[in-house]
LUMTOR-26742 format. One record per residue (C-alpha): residue in three letters; x, y, z. Coordinates in steps of 0.05 Angstrom, whole numbers. Example, Ala and Ser with C-alpha at 12.3 -4.5 7.8 and 13.67 -1.06 7.14 Angstrom:
LUMTOR-26742
<atom><aa>ALA</aa><px>246</px><py>-90</py><pz>156</pz></atom>
<atom><aa>SER</aa><px>273</px><py>-21</py><pz>143</pz></atom>
This chain:
LUMTOR-26742
<atom><aa>MET</aa><px>-43</px><py>-193</py><pz>-240</pz></atom>
<atom><aa>SER</aa><px>23</px><py>-161</py><pz>-218</pz></atom>
<atom><aa>GLU</aa><px>80</px><py>-207</py><pz>-196</pz></atom>
<atom><aa>PHE</aa><px>152</px><py>-189</py><pz>-188</pz></atom>
<atom><aa>PRO</aa><px>216</px><py>-231</py><pz>-184</pz></atom>
<atom><aa>PRO</aa><px>259</px><py>-238</py><pz>-121</pz></atom>
<atom><aa>ARG</aa><px>302</px><py>-181</py><pz>-95</pz></atom>
<atom><aa>SER</aa><px>351</px><py>-152</py><pz>-145</pz></atom>
<atom><aa>THR</aa><px>426</px><py>-156</py><pz>-135</pz></atom>
<atom><aa>GLY</aa><px>431</px><py>-82</py><pz>-151</pz></atom>
<atom><aa>SER</aa><px>462</px><py>-88</py><pz>-221</pz></atom>
<atom><aa>GLU</aa><px>397</px><py>-65</py><pz>-253</pz></atom>
<atom><aa>THR</aa><px>394</px><py>-1</py><pz>-211</pz></atom>
<atom><aa>SER</aa><px>464</px><py>19</py><pz>-229</pz></atom>
<atom><aa>ARG</aa><px>442</px><py>24</py><pz>-302</pz></atom>
<atom><aa>ILE</aa><px>383</px><py>70</py><pz>-287</pz></atom>
<atom><aa>GLY</aa><px>396</px><py>143</py><pz>-299</pz></atom>
<atom><aa>PRO</aa><px>368</px><py>196</py><pz>-251</pz></atom>
<atom><aa>GLY</aa><px>321</px><py>223</py><pz>-305</pz></atom>
<atom><aa>ALA</aa><px>289</px><py>154</py><pz>-314</pz></atom>
<atom><aa>ILE</aa><px>253</px><py>157</py><pz>-246</pz></atom>
<atom><aa>ARG</aa><px>198</px><py>204</py><pz>-225</pz></atom>
<atom><aa>ILE</aa><px>155</px><py>205</py><pz>-162</pz></atom>
<atom><aa>ALA</aa><px>82</px><py>226</py><pz>-168</pz></atom>
<atom><aa>SER</aa><px>21</px><py>222</py><pz>-124</pz></atom>
<atom><aa>SER</aa><px>-45</px><py>193</py><pz>-149</pz></atom>
<atom><aa>ARG</aa><px>-114</px><py>199</py><pz>-121</pz></atom>
<atom><aa>LEU</aa><px>-137</px><py>141</py><pz>-165</pz></atom>
<atom><aa>TRP</aa><px>-84</px><py>94</py><pz>-138</pz></atom>
<atom><aa>GLU</aa><px>-98</px><py>117</py><pz>-67</pz></atom>
<atom><aa>ILE</aa><px>-172</px><py>102</py><pz>-76</pz></atom>
<atom><aa>TYR</aa><px>-155</px><py>33</py><pz>-102</pz></atom>
<atom><aa>GLY</aa><px>-109</px><py>21</py><pz>-43</pz></atom>
<atom><aa>SER</aa><px>-163</px><py>39</py><pz>7</pz></atom>
<atom><aa>ILE</aa><px>-216</px><py>-4</py><pz>-28</pz></atom>
<atom><aa>GLY</aa><px>-167</px><py>-62</py><pz>-26</pz></atom>
<atom><aa>LEU</aa><px>-162</px><py>-53</py><pz>49</pz></atom>
<atom><aa>LEU</aa><px>-238</px><py>-54</py><pz>58</pz></atom>
<atom><aa>THR</aa><px>-246</px><py>-116</py><pz>14</pz></atom>
<atom><aa>ALA</aa><px>-190</px><py>-154</py><pz>49</pz></atom>
<atom><aa>HIS</aa><px>-219</px><py>-143</py><pz>119</pz></atom>
<atom><aa>ARG</aa><px>-293</px><py>-153</py><pz>126</pz></atom>
<atom><aa>GLY</aa><px>-291</px><py>-137</py><pz>200</pz></atom>
<atom><aa>LEU</aa><px>-244</px><py>-90</py><pz>238</pz></atom>
<atom><aa>GLY</aa><px>-187</px><py>-65</py><pz>194</pz></atom>
<atom><aa>PRO</aa><px>-115</px><py>-73</py><pz>217</pz></atom>
<atom><aa>TRP</aa><px>-75</px><py>-20</py><pz>254</pz></atom>
<atom><aa>PRO</aa><px>-66</px><py>37</py><pz>238</pz></atom>
<atom><aa>TYR</aa><px>-127</px><py>37</py><pz>192</pz></atom>
<atom><aa>ALA</aa><px>-180</px><py>13</py><pz>242</pz></atom>
<atom><aa>ASN</aa><px>-209</px><py>81</py><pz>258</pz></atom>
<atom><aa>TRP</aa><px>-211</px><py>101</py><pz>185</pz></atom>
<atom><aa>ASP</aa><px>-242</px><py>33</py><pz>168</pz></atom>
<atom><aa>LYS</aa><px>-300</px><py>43</py><pz>216</pz></atom>
<atom><aa>ALA</aa><px>-313</px><py>115</py><pz>194</pz></atom>
<atom><aa>ALA</aa><px>-308</px><py>98</py><pz>120</pz></atom>
<atom><aa>ARG</aa><px>-357</px><py>40</py><pz>124</pz></atom>
<atom><aa>ARG</aa><px>-407</px><py>84</py><pz>162</pz></atom>
<atom><aa>SER</aa><px>-400</px><py>140</py><pz>111</pz></atom>
<atom><aa>LEU</aa><px>-407</px><py>93</py><pz>51</pz></atom>
<atom><aa>SER</aa><px>-469</px><py>63</py><pz>82</pz></atom>
<atom><aa>ARG</aa><px>-501</px><py>131</py><pz>96</pz></atom>
<atom><aa>SER</aa><px>-484</px><py>155</py><pz>26</pz></atom>
<atom><aa>GLU</aa><px>-510</px><py>90</py><pz>-4</pz></atom>
<atom><aa>VAL</aa><px>-445</px><py>80</py><pz>-41</pz></atom>
<atom><aa>THR</aa><px>-431</px><py>7</py><pz>-56</pz></atom>
<atom><aa>ILE</aa><px>-367</px><py>-21</py><pz>-84</pz></atom>
<atom><aa>PRO</aa><px>-383</px><py>-58</py><pz>-149</pz></atom>
<atom><aa>GLY</aa><px>-384</px><py>-133</py><pz>-138</pz></atom>
<atom><aa>TRP</aa><px>-339</px><py>-148</py><pz>-197</pz></atom>
<atom><aa>LEU</aa><px>-287</px><py>-100</py><pz>-169</pz></atom>
<atom><aa>VAL</aa><px>-288</px><py>-136</py><pz>-102</pz></atom>
<atom><aa>GLN</aa><px>-277</px><py>-202</py><pz>-138</pz></atom>
<atom><aa>LEU</aa><px>-218</px><py>-173</py><pz>-177</pz></atom>
<atom><aa>TYR</aa><px>-183</px><py>-155</py><pz>-112</pz></atom>
<atom><aa>ARG</aa><px>-195</px><py>-223</py><pz>-82</pz></atom>
<atom><aa>ALA</aa><px>-174</px><py>-260</py><pz>-145</pz></atom>
<atom><aa>GLY</aa><px>-110</px><py>-218</py><pz>-150</pz></atom>
<atom><aa>GLY</aa><px>-89</px><py>-223</py><pz>-77</pz></atom>
<atom><aa>GLY</aa><px>-104</px><py>-150</py><pz>-64</pz></atom>
<atom><aa>THR</aa><px>-77</px><py>-121</py><pz>-128</pz></atom>
<atom><aa>LEU</aa><px>-111</px><py>-103</py><pz>-194</pz></atom>
<atom><aa>PRO</aa><px>-99</px><py>-115</py><pz>-268</pz></atom>
<atom><aa>SER</aa><px>-59</px><py>-60</py><pz>-300</pz></atom>
<atom><aa>PHE</aa><px>-114</px><py>-37</py><pz>-348</pz></atom>
<atom><aa>LEU</aa><px>-151</px><py>-6</py><pz>-289</pz></atom>
<atom><aa>LEU</aa><px>-90</px><py>36</py><pz>-270</pz></atom>
<atom><aa>THR</aa><px>-60</px><py>96</py><pz>-305</pz></atom>
<atom><aa>VAL</aa><px>11</px><py>123</py><pz>-304</pz></atom>
<atom><aa>PRO</aa><px>5</px><py>190</py><pz>-268</pz></atom>
<atom><aa>ALA</aa><px>17</px><py>245</py><pz>-318</pz></atom>
<atom><aa>SER</aa><px>36</px><py>299</py><pz>-268</pz></atom>
<atom><aa>ASP</aa><px>70</px><py>302</py><pz>-201</pz></atom>
<atom><aa>GLU</aa><px>6</px><py>324</py><pz>-165</pz></atom>
<atom><aa>ALA</aa><px>-56</px><py>280</py><pz>-161</pz></atom>
<atom><aa>ASN</aa><px>-111</px><py>300</py><pz>-209</pz></atom>
<atom><aa>LEU</aa><px>-170</px><py>251</py><pz>-205</pz></atom>
<atom><aa>ASP</aa><px>-207</px><py>282</py><pz>-265</pz></atom>
<atom><aa>GLU</aa><px>-147</px><py>270</py><pz>-311</pz></atom>
<atom><aa>GLU</aa><px>-137</px><py>199</py><pz>-284</pz></atom>
<atom><aa>LEU</aa><px>-211</px><py>182</py><pz>-294</pz></atom>
<atom><aa>ALA</aa><px>-208</px><py>209</py><pz>-365</pz></atom>
<atom><aa>SER</aa><px>-150</px><py>162</py><pz>-380</pz></atom>
<atom><aa>LEU</aa><px>-186</px><py>104</py><pz>-346</pz></atom>
<atom><aa>GLY</aa><px>-248</px><py>116</py><pz>-387</pz></atom>
<atom><aa>ALA</aa><px>-207</px><py>112</py><pz>-451</pz></atom>
<atom><aa>VAL</aa><px>-181</px><py>41</py><pz>-437</pz></atom>
<atom><aa>CYS</aa><px>-187</px><py>-4</py><pz>-498</pz></atom>
<atom><aa>PRO</aa><px>-237</px><py>-61</py><pz>-486</pz></atom>
<atom><aa>ALA</aa><px>-191</px><py>-109</py><pz>-523</pz></atom>
<atom><aa>ARG</aa><px>-135</px><py>-95</py><pz>-474</pz></atom>
<atom><aa>ALA</aa><px>-181</px><py>-109</py><pz>-415</pz></atom>
<atom><aa>ARG</aa><px>-203</px><py>-175</py><pz>-444</pz></atom>
<atom><aa>ALA</aa><px>-132</px><py>-195</py><pz>-461</pz></atom>
<atom><aa>GLU</aa><px>-108</px><py>-182</py><pz>-390</pz></atom>
<atom><aa>LEU</aa><px>-166</px><py>-220</py><pz>-360</pz></atom>
<atom><aa>GLU</aa><px>-152</px><py>-280</py><pz>-406</pz></atom>
<atom><aa>GLU</aa><px>-79</px><py>-278</py><pz>-386</pz></atom>
<atom><aa>SER</aa><px>-97</px><py>-275</py><pz>-311</pz></atom>
<atom><aa>PHE</aa><px>-148</px><py>-331</py><pz>-316</pz></atom>
<atom><aa>PRO</aa><px>-122</px><py>-381</py><pz>-368</pz></atom>
<atom><aa>GLN</aa><px>-172</px><py>-433</py><pz>-343</pz></atom>
<atom><aa>GLY</aa><px>-230</px><py>-386</py><pz>-357</pz></atom>
<atom><aa>VAL</aa><px>-255</px><py>-320</py><pz>-329</pz></atom>
<atom><aa>PRO</aa><px>-294</px><py>-332</py><pz>-264</pz></atom>
<atom><aa>ALA</aa><px>-369</px><py>-323</py><pz>-266</pz></atom>
<atom><aa>GLU</aa><px>-365</px><py>-262</py><pz>-220</pz></atom>
<atom><aa>LEU</aa><px>-320</px><py>-226</py><pz>-271</pz></atom>
<atom><aa>ARG</aa><px>-357</px><py>-245</py><pz>-334</pz></atom>
<atom><aa>PRO</aa><px>-396</px><py>-179</py><pz>-335</pz></atom>
<atom><aa>LEU</aa><px>-329</px><py>-143</py><pz>-339</pz></atom>
<atom><aa>TYR</aa><px>-303</px><py>-190</py><pz>-393</pz></atom>
<atom><aa>ALA</aa><px>-367</px><py>-186</py><pz>-433</pz></atom>
<atom><aa>ASP</aa><px>-372</px><py>-110</py><pz>-434</pz></atom>
<atom><aa>PRO</aa><px>-309</px><py>-77</py><pz>-408</pz></atom>
<atom><aa>ALA</aa><px>-330</px><py>-8</py><pz>-433</pz></atom>
<atom><aa>ALA</aa><px>-395</px><py>-9</py><pz>-393</pz></atom>
<atom><aa>ARG</aa><px>-362</px><py>-35</py><pz>-330</pz></atom>
<atom><aa>ILE</aa><px>-306</px><py>16</py><pz>-334</pz></atom>
<atom><aa>ALA</aa><px>-357</px><py>71</py><pz>-345</pz></atom>
<atom><aa>GLU</aa><px>-392</px><py>46</py><pz>-282</pz></atom>
<atom><aa>LEU</aa><px>-325</px><py>50</py><pz>-246</pz></atom>
<atom><aa>VAL</aa><px>-311</px><py>120</py><pz>-270</pz></atom>
<atom><aa>ALA</aa><px>-378</px><py>143</py><pz>-242</pz></atom>
<atom><aa>PHE</aa><px>-368</px><py>105</py><pz>-176</pz></atom>
<atom><aa>LEU</aa><px>-297</px><py>128</py><pz>-158</pz></atom>
<atom><aa>PRO</aa><px>-313</px><py>202</py><pz>-145</pz></atom>
<atom><aa>GLU</aa><px>-372</px><py>182</py><pz>-101</pz></atom>
<atom><aa>TYR</aa><px>-327</px><py>135</py><pz>-62</pz></atom>
<atom><aa>TRP</aa><px>-274</px><py>189</py><pz>-55</pz></atom>
<atom><aa>ARG</aa><px>-325</px><py>239</py><pz>-26</pz></atom>
<atom><aa>ALA</aa><px>-353</px><py>188</py><pz>24</pz></atom>
<atom><aa>ALA</aa><px>-290</px><py>151</py><pz>46</pz></atom>
<atom><aa>LEU</aa><px>-229</px><py>194</py><pz>34</pz></atom>
<atom><aa>ALA</aa><px>-247</px><py>267</py><pz>25</pz></atom>
<atom><aa>PRO</aa><px>-250</px><py>278</py><pz>101</pz></atom>
<atom><aa>TYR</aa><px>-178</px><py>254</py><pz>104</pz></atom>
<atom><aa>ALA</aa><px>-154</px><py>293</py><pz>42</pz></atom>
<atom><aa>ALA</aa><px>-109</px><py>340</py><pz>82</pz></atom>
<atom><aa>THR</aa><px>-77</px><py>281</py><pz>119</pz></atom>
<atom><aa>LEU</aa><px>-67</px><py>243</py><pz>55</pz></atom>
<atom><aa>ARG</aa><px>-36</px><py>303</py><pz>21</pz></atom>
<atom><aa>ALA</aa><px>10</px><py>320</py><pz>79</pz></atom>
<atom><aa>ALA</aa><px>35</px><py>248</py><pz>88</pz></atom>
<atom><aa>THR</aa><px>45</px><py>238</py><pz>13</pz></atom>
<atom><aa>GLU</aa><px>80</px><py>304</py><pz>1</pz></atom>
<atom><aa>GLU</aa><px>127</px><py>293</py><pz>59</pz></atom>
<atom><aa>ASP</aa><px>146</px><py>225</py><pz>33</pz></atom>
<atom><aa>LEU</aa><px>152</px><py>251</py><pz>-38</pz></atom>
<atom><aa>LEU</aa><px>199</px><py>307</py><pz>-17</pz></atom>
<atom><aa>PHE</aa><px>242</px><py>259</py><pz>23</pz></atom>
<atom><aa>ARG</aa><px>248</px><py>209</py><pz>-35</pz></atom>
<atom><aa>SER</aa><px>260</px><py>265</py><pz>-86</pz></atom>
<atom><aa>ARG</aa><px>317</px><py>292</py><pz>-43</pz></atom>
<atom><aa>THR</aa><px>348</px><py>222</py><pz>-40</pz></atom>
<atom><aa>LEU</aa><px>342</px><py>215</py><pz>-115</pz></atom>
<atom><aa>ALA</aa><px>373</px><py>283</py><pz>-129</pz></atom>
<atom><aa>THR</aa><px>431</px><py>276</py><pz>-80</pz></atom>
<atom><aa>GLN</aa><px>446</px><py>202</py><pz>-78</pz></atom>
<atom><aa>GLY</aa><px>419</px><py>174</py><pz>-143</pz></atom>
<atom><aa>PRO</aa><px>368</px><py>121</py><pz>-164</pz></atom>
<atom><aa>GLU</aa><px>404</px><py>62</py><pz>-131</pz></atom>
<atom><aa>ALA</aa><px>399</px><py>95</py><pz>-62</pz></atom>
<atom><aa>LEU</aa><px>326</px><py>114</py><pz>-74</pz></atom>
<atom><aa>LEU</aa><px>305</px><py>44</py><pz>-93</pz></atom>
<atom><aa>GLY</aa><px>346</px><py>15</py><pz>-37</pz></atom>
<atom><aa>GLU</aa><px>309</px><py>57</py><pz>14</pz></atom>
<atom><aa>LEU</aa><px>238</px><py>40</py><pz>-8</pz></atom>
<atom><aa>PRO</aa><px>200</px><py>1</py><pz>45</pz></atom>
<atom><aa>GLY</aa><px>200</px><py>-75</py><pz>42</pz></atom>
<atom><aa>ALA</aa><px>214</px><py>-105</py><pz>-26</pz></atom>
<atom><aa>ALA</aa><px>187</px><py>-45</py><pz>-64</pz></atom>
<atom><aa>GLY</aa><px>257</px><py>-24</py><pz>-87</pz></atom>
<atom><aa>ALA</aa><px>273</px><py>-91</py><pz>-118</pz></atom>
<atom><aa>ALA</aa><px>203</px><py>-93</py><pz>-149</pz></atom>
<atom><aa>ALA</aa><px>212</px><py>-23</py><pz>-178</pz></atom>
<atom><aa>SER</aa><px>279</px><py>-41</py><pz>-209</pz></atom>
<atom><aa>GLU</aa><px>252</px><py>-105</py><pz>-239</pz></atom>
<atom><aa>ALA</aa><px>189</px><py>-69</py><pz>-264</pz></atom>
<atom><aa>LEU</aa><px>231</px><py>-19</py><pz>-302</pz></atom>
<atom><aa>THR</aa><px>280</px><py>-68</py><pz>-333</pz></atom>
<atom><aa>ALA</aa><px>230</px><py>-123</py><pz>-347</pz></atom>
<atom><aa>ALA</aa><px>180</px><py>-76</py><pz>-380</pz></atom>
<atom><aa>GLY</aa><px>234</px><py>-45</py><pz>-424</pz></atom>
<atom><aa>ALA</aa><px>206</px><py>23</py><pz>-406</pz></atom>
<atom><aa>ALA</aa><px>248</px><py>86</py><pz>-410</pz></atom>
<atom><aa>ARG</aa><px>216</px><py>117</py><pz>-348</pz></atom>
<atom><aa>LEU</aa><px>191</px><py>92</py><pz>-281</pz></atom>
<atom><aa>VAL</aa><px>139</px><py>130</py><pz>-240</pz></atom>
<atom><aa>LEU</aa><px>138</px><py>113</py><pz>-166</pz></atom>
<atom><aa>VAL</aa><px>70</px><py>125</py><pz>-133</pz></atom>
<atom><aa>PRO</aa><px>71</px><py>135</py><pz>-57</pz></atom>
<atom><aa>LEU</aa><px>8</px><py>109</py><pz>-23</pz></atom>
<atom><aa>LEU</aa><px>-16</px><py>119</py><pz>48</pz></atom>
<atom><aa>PHE</aa><px>-61</px><py>59</py><pz>36</pz></atom>
<atom><aa>GLY</aa><px>-5</px><py>20</py><pz>4</pz></atom>
<atom><aa>ARG</aa><px>10</px><py>-36</py><pz>53</pz></atom>
<atom><aa>GLY</aa><px>-19</px><py>-91</py><pz>11</pz></atom>
<atom><aa>ALA</aa><px>5</px><py>-120</py><pz>-55</pz></atom>
<atom><aa>PRO</aa><px>36</px><py>-66</py><pz>-99</pz></atom>
<atom><aa>PHE</aa><px>-1</px><py>-39</py><pz>-159</pz></atom>
<atom><aa>SER</aa><px>35</px><py>-33</py><pz>-225</pz></atom>
<atom><aa>THR</aa><px>20</px><py>-13</py><pz>-296</pz></atom>
<atom><aa>ALA</aa><px>51</px><py>12</py><pz>-361</pz></atom>
<atom><aa>SER</aa><px>32</px><py>65</py><pz>-410</pz></atom>
<atom><aa>PRO</aa><px>-3</px><py>41</py><pz>-474</pz></atom>
<atom><aa>ASP</aa><px>60</px><py>54</py><pz>-516</pz></atom>
<atom><aa>GLY</aa><px>105</px><py>19</py><pz>-465</pz></atom>
<atom><aa>SER</aa><px>149</px><py>80</py><pz>-454</pz></atom>
<atom><aa>ALA</aa><px>134</px><py>86</py><pz>-380</pz></atom>
<atom><aa>ALA</aa><px>119</px><py>39</py><pz>-322</pz></atom>
<atom><aa>ALA</aa><px>89</px><py>57</py><pz>-255</pz></atom>
<atom><aa>LEU</aa><px>93</px><py>21</py><pz>-187</pz></atom>
<atom><aa>SER</aa><px>64</px><py>37</py><pz>-119</pz></atom>
<atom><aa>TYR</aa><px>100</px><py>35</py><pz>-52</pz></atom>
<atom><aa>PRO</aa><px>76</px><py>48</py><pz>19</pz></atom>
<atom><aa>VAL</aa><px>92</px><py>116</py><pz>50</pz></atom>
<atom><aa>GLU</aa><px>125</px><py>121</py><pz>118</pz></atom>
<atom><aa>GLY</aa><px>81</px><py>149</py><pz>173</pz></atom>
<atom><aa>SER</aa><px>14</px><py>115</py><pz>159</pz></atom>
<atom><aa>ALA</aa><px>2</px><py>121</py><pz>234</pz></atom>
<atom><aa>VAL</aa><px>-25</px><py>191</py><pz>221</pz></atom>
<atom><aa>LEU</aa><px>-91</px><py>157</py><pz>207</pz></atom>
<atom><aa>VAL</aa><px>-97</px><py>135</py><pz>279</pz></atom>
<atom><aa>GLY</aa><px>-113</px><py>206</py><pz>300</pz></atom>
<atom><aa>GLN</aa><px>-97</px><py>242</py><pz>364</pz></atom>
<atom><aa>THR</aa><px>-106</px><py>206</py><pz>431</pz></atom>
<atom><aa>PRO</aa><px>-164</px><py>237</py><pz>469</pz></atom>
<atom><aa>PRO</aa><px>-137</px><py>279</py><pz>527</pz></atom>
<atom><aa>GLU</aa><px>-177</px><py>239</py><pz>578</pz></atom>
<atom><aa>ARG</aa><px>-145</px><py>174</py><pz>556</pz></atom>
<atom><aa>PRO</aa><px>-72</px><py>161</py><pz>576</pz></atom>
<atom><aa>ALA</aa><px>-27</px><py>144</py><pz>518</pz></atom>
<atom><aa>ASP</aa><px>-17</px><py>72</py><pz>539</pz></atom>
<atom><aa>VAL</aa><px>-89</px><py>55</py><pz>556</pz></atom>
<atom><aa>PRO</aa><px>-113</px><py>1</py><pz>507</pz></atom>
<atom><aa>VAL</aa><px>-170</px><py>11</py><pz>459</pz></atom>
<atom><aa>ARG</aa><px>-231</px><py>-27</py><pz>481</pz></atom>
<atom><aa>GLY</aa><px>-235</px><py>-95</py><pz>447</pz></atom>
<atom><aa>ASP</aa><px>-162</px><py>-92</py><pz>422</pz></atom>
<atom><aa>ARG</aa><px>-136</px><py>-157</py><pz>452</pz></atom>
<atom><aa>LEU</aa><px>-63</px><py>-145</py><pz>435</pz></atom>
<atom><aa>GLU</aa><px>-64</px><py>-76</py><pz>468</pz></atom>
<atom><aa>ILE</aa><px>-98</px><py>-105</py><pz>529</pz></atom>
<atom><aa>LEU</aa><px>-45</px><py>-159</py><pz>535</pz></atom>
<atom><aa>ILE</aa><px>19</px><py>-119</py><pz>524</pz></atom>
<atom><aa>GLY</aa><px>0</px><py>-46</py><pz>524</pz></atom>
<atom><aa>ARG</aa><px>-17</px><py>3</py><pz>470</pz></atom>
<atom><aa>SER</aa><px>52</px><py>28</py><pz>448</pz></atom>
<atom><aa>ARG</aa><px>84</px><py>-41</py><pz>450</pz></atom>
<atom><aa>ALA</aa><px>26</px><py>-69</py><pz>410</pz></atom>
<atom><aa>GLY</aa><px>40</px><py>-15</py><pz>358</pz></atom>
<atom><aa>VAL</aa><px>112</px><py>-37</py><pz>355</pz></atom>
<atom><aa>VAL</aa><px>92</px><py>-110</py><pz>345</pz></atom>
<atom><aa>ARG</aa><px>45</px><py>-91</py><pz>289</pz></atom>
<atom><aa>GLY</aa><px>97</px><py>-44</py><pz>259</pz></atom>
<atom><aa>ILE</aa><px>149</px><py>-99</py><pz>250</pz></atom>
<atom><aa>ALA</aa><px>102</px><py>-146</py><pz>212</pz></atom>
<atom><aa>ALA</aa><px>147</px><py>-123</py><pz>155</pz></atom>
<atom><aa>PRO</aa><px>222</px><py>-111</py><pz>167</pz></atom>
<atom><aa>THR</aa><px>237</px><py>-39</py><pz>189</pz></atom>
<atom><aa>THR</aa><px>287</px><py>3</py><pz>226</pz></atom>
<atom><aa>THR</aa><px>281</px><py>34</py><pz>294</pz></atom>
<atom><aa>SER</aa><px>279</px><py>105</py><pz>266</pz></atom>
<atom><aa>ASP</aa><px>228</px><py>89</py><pz>212</pz></atom>
<atom><aa>LEU</aa><px>184</px><py>54</py><pz>263</pz></atom>
<atom><aa>ALA</aa><px>189</px><py>112</py><pz>312</pz></atom>
<atom><aa>ALA</aa><px>169</px><py>161</py><pz>257</pz></atom>
<atom><aa>ALA</aa><px>110</px><py>117</py><pz>237</pz></atom>
<atom><aa>LEU</aa><px>84</px><py>109</py><pz>308</pz></atom>
<atom><aa>GLY</aa><px>98</px><py>179</py><pz>332</pz></atom>
<atom><aa>LEU</aa><px>141</px><py>152</py><pz>389</pz></atom>
<atom><aa>ALA</aa><px>211</px><py>172</py><pz>413</pz></atom>
<atom><aa>PRO</aa><px>265</px><py>128</py><pz>382</pz></atom>
<atom><aa>SER</aa><px>289</px><py>110</py><pz>453</pz></atom>
<atom><aa>THR</aa><px>219</px><py>85</py><pz>471</pz></atom>
<atom><aa>VAL</aa><px>216</px><py>43</py><pz>408</pz></atom>
<atom><aa>SER</aa><px>286</px><py>16</py><pz>421</pz></atom>
<atom><aa>GLN</aa><px>265</px><py>-6</py><pz>491</pz></atom>
<atom><aa>HIS</aa><px>204</px><py>-43</py><pz>464</pz></atom>
<atom><aa>LEU</aa><px>246</px><py>-76</py><pz>410</pz></atom>
<atom><aa>THR</aa><px>298</px><py>-99</py><pz>460</pz></atom>
<atom><aa>ALA</aa><px>245</px><py>-131</py><pz>503</pz></atom>
<atom><aa>LEU</aa><px>211</px><py>-164</py><pz>443</pz></atom>
<atom><aa>VAL</aa><px>277</px><py>-192</py><pz>419</pz></atom>
<atom><aa>ALA</aa><px>293</px><py>-218</py><pz>489</pz></atom>
<atom><aa>ALA</aa><px>225</px><py>-251</py><pz>491</pz></atom>
<atom><aa>GLY</aa><px>235</px><py>-285</py><pz>424</pz></atom>
<atom><aa>VAL</aa><px>177</px><py>-247</py><pz>392</pz></atom>
<atom><aa>ALA</aa><px>222</px><py>-206</py><pz>346</pz></atom>
<atom><aa>ARG</aa><px>291</px><py>-213</py><pz>315</pz></atom>
<atom><aa>ARG</aa><px>342</px><py>-165</py><pz>288</pz></atom>
<atom><aa>ARG</aa><px>386</px><py>-172</py><pz>227</pz></atom>
<atom><aa>ARG</aa><px>435</px><py>-127</py><pz>190</pz></atom>
<atom><aa>GLU</aa><px>424</px><py>-108</py><pz>117</pz></atom>
<atom><aa>GLY</aa><px>482</px><py>-65</py><pz>94</pz></atom>
<atom><aa>VAL</aa><px>488</px><py>-6</py><pz>141</pz></atom>
<atom><aa>ARG</aa><px>417</px><py>-15</py><pz>168</pz></atom>
<atom><aa>VAL</aa><px>393</px><py>-57</py><pz>226</pz></atom>
<atom><aa>LEU</aa><px>324</px><py>-85</py><pz>212</pz></atom>
<atom><aa>TYR</aa><px>273</px><py>-113</py><pz>261</pz></atom>
<atom><aa>GLU</aa><px>219</px><py>-162</py><pz>243</pz></atom>
<atom><aa>LEU</aa><px>172</px><py>-212</py><pz>276</pz></atom>
<atom><aa>ASP</aa><px>201</px><py>-280</py><pz>292</pz></atom>
<atom><aa>ARG</aa><px>157</px><py>-342</py><pz>289</pz></atom>
<atom><aa>PRO</aa><px>126</px><py>-332</py><pz>359</pz></atom>
<atom><aa>GLY</aa><px>111</px><py>-260</py><pz>342</pz></atom>
<atom><aa>VAL</aa><px>76</px><py>-279</py><pz>277</pz></atom>
<atom><aa>VAL</aa><px>34</px><py>-331</py><pz>315</pz></atom>
<atom><aa>LEU</aa><px>17</px><py>-280</py><pz>369</pz></atom>
<atom><aa>LEU</aa><px>-5</px><py>-227</py><pz>320</pz></atom>
<atom><aa>ARG</aa><px>-45</px><py>-277</py><pz>279</pz></atom>
<atom><aa>HIS</aa><px>-80</px><py>-302</py><pz>342</pz></atom>
<atom><aa>MET</aa><px>-95</px><py>-233</py><pz>371</pz></atom>
<atom><aa>ASP</aa><px>-113</px><py>-195</py><pz>308</pz></atom>
<atom><aa>GLY</aa><px>-137</px><py>-250</py><pz>262</pz></atom>
<atom><aa>ALA</aa><px>-106</px><py>-207</py><pz>207</pz></atom>
<atom><aa>ARG</aa><px>-98</px><py>-229</py><pz>135</pz></atom>
<atom><aa>GLY</aa><px>-35</px><py>-216</py><pz>96</pz></atom>
<atom><aa>MET</aa><px>10</px><py>-230</py><pz>156</pz></atom>
<atom><aa>PRO</aa><px>79</px><py>-258</py><pz>143</pz></atom>
<atom><aa>THR</aa><px>86</px><py>-333</py><pz>142</pz></atom>
<atom><aa>ALA</aa><px>112</px><py>-363</py><pz>207</pz></atom>
<atom><aa>HIS</aa><px>179</px><py>-396</py><pz>197</pz></atom>
């Protein structure tokens, strides 16, 4: 499973040439990200994926599309990520699921077994033994399943996925072209920049492909090409709040969703801010993700800091906001969400 060292000091990025980094979308990786979300949350998915979560589960049930049990166990065993043999390095800048599935279907069974043995040195769990015993058959099953899953769970959101990914891709490409790789990696959300730098240098690859994911809030996916010449790593796109959809005209913007305890307690927009700073972020990035005015977000953040729910810190030229211990406890209690930051 994918693990990366702590944040880089920046010396690695200074040695990366602009031509060594490419940004490419991937339907396969996006599918994997969304499946990871469904497997991590058996009930209501976290904001801003809750509406999609409900619709996807209904559609999968109606279509009689079931996620293979061994795939569910892989996510859970890997903390939300997947072994690299199930991922492919995107060959083009635009997502092409047929090409990605062809590459997936050509995975060498010996590679699959070797990665499973490395991930489970004490023995492959019983739930994953069908995959270990016959990787070719299980991967063929996966290749047949993934298009069905796409049609049921993600095809209705294809335009939203494409728009959000393309906007992020253009923004990152502009940064790479005008400011260089160090600036690009430094601006990636969370620890993705450090992970990307380490992935490139540790793998010894000549090229790194960054894969933006709308469903990329969990553990990052990473892989390398069979010949080791290229590595690929996912990162979450800004603006995942587009999945929330438009507020119905008859419902005021700050009226809480029924059953959402956090929104009922502190209001809809402030609840969005609390959830948005589960990972460190800036006022402008948070405003863009939530579709709120920066001044509105700033007011909420000021109140949350004053209440001890959030804290601010400076990182270079940026001011980051994140949940403080009481905020982590509040969000855990109200949402019961997994993958929340550790209270400290």
